[in-house]
C-alpha positions, 0 to 999 in steps of 0.5 A: 574325722568323718568318713567323707573326709577319709574317703576324700583323703584316700581318693586324693592320695590314690590320684596322686600316687596313680599320676606320679606312677604314670610319669616314670615310664613317660620319662624312661624309668620304672616305677618302684613302690616301697613299703605296701603295708597290705594286699590292698595297697599292693593290688592298687600299686600294681593297677597303677602301673608299678613295675617293681615292688619292695615290701615285706609282703614280697619278702621279709628282710635278709641278713647282710651276709645272706643277701650277699650270697644271694646276689652272688649266685643270682649273678652267675645264672 
C-alpha cells in the first residue's frame, strides 16, 4: 500500500472516529474508548473528546477476585 493510501485511510478513520465521539454528548451519553494501543491513539481520543478510556495503557487487566475487592472498597468511599 502506498504512503498516500495509508495517509488517506488514516485521515478517513480519524474523521469517522471524531464524528462518532462527537455524537455522544449531543445525545446525553459519555464517549468511552476501548483498546487504545499506544500513546498517540490515546492522545487522539482525548483530543476528539473521549470522556473515558478502557485500555491496557490505563490499567492492566486484573483477576476477577481483585476486581471485586476493588469495587467493594471503592463503593464504601
